[in-house]
N, C-alpha and C positions, 0 to 999 in steps of 0.2 A: 691208759684208758680205763682199766678196772679199778683205779684208785678212787675215782669219783663215786660217792655213795649212791647217786642216782643211777649210774650205769650198772653198779652191782645190783641194785634193786630191780632194774629192768631185766637183767639177765636172770635173776631169781624168779621173776614173774614169768618169763618165757619158759624156764625150766619147769616151774610148777604147772603151767598150762600144758606143756608137753606131757608131764606125768599124768595129768588129768585125762588127757586124750588116750594115753596108753592104758590106763586103768579102765576107761570106758570101753575100749576095745576088748579087754579081758572079759567083760560082761557078755559080749557076743560069743566069746570062746567057751562059755559055760561056767565061769566063776559065779558064785552066789551073788545075786543082785543086792542083797542087804549089805554084804561086805563091800561091794563096789560103791554103793551109795554112801556108806560111812567113810570110805577112803576119799571119795570125791569131796565130801563135805569137809573133811579134815584139810585137804589141799586148798579148798576155798578159804578156810579160816586162816591158813598160813599166808595166802595171797593177800587177804585183807589186812593182816598184821604188817606185812611188808609195805603195803600202800600207806597205812596209817603212820608207820614209823618213819619211812623215808620221804615219801612224796608230800605228806602233810606236816612233816617236821616234828612229829611227836617223839623222836629219838632224843631231842633236846629237852623234853619235858617228861621225865620218867613217871611222875605221879599221874599225869594225864594218860600216858601210855598204858600204865597198869590198869587204870579205870576203864579205858576203852577195851583193853584185852579181856578184862573180867566180863564186861557186858557182852562182847562178841562171843566169848567162850560159852557163857550161859545161854545165849541165843542159839548157838550151834548145837548145844546139848538139847535144848528144847526141840529144835528142828529134827535132830536125830531121833529123839523119843517119838515125835509125831510120825516120822518115817517108818519106825520099827513097830508101832502099835498094831497095824494090820497083821504083821507076821506073828505077833504074840497072841492075838485074839483067835486066829484060825488054827 
């Protein structure tokens, strides 16, 4: 059952979603919200990469996958910067 790449991807997505939920709960427990936001954004990036690689078939097209990963990573860095700007200003 776990030999199929789509099943592996599905289990990875479930695990990453569970990790996001656990990290979000840690914010309620008093963990710094900036750290929680950064970790949740990183987990979202990892989920996007799994979806692009397995469900959209970019695992068979390495150059396209690298391009999408570069754009996604730059976009997530932009989002992280926008998220952290208020903390840096005050």
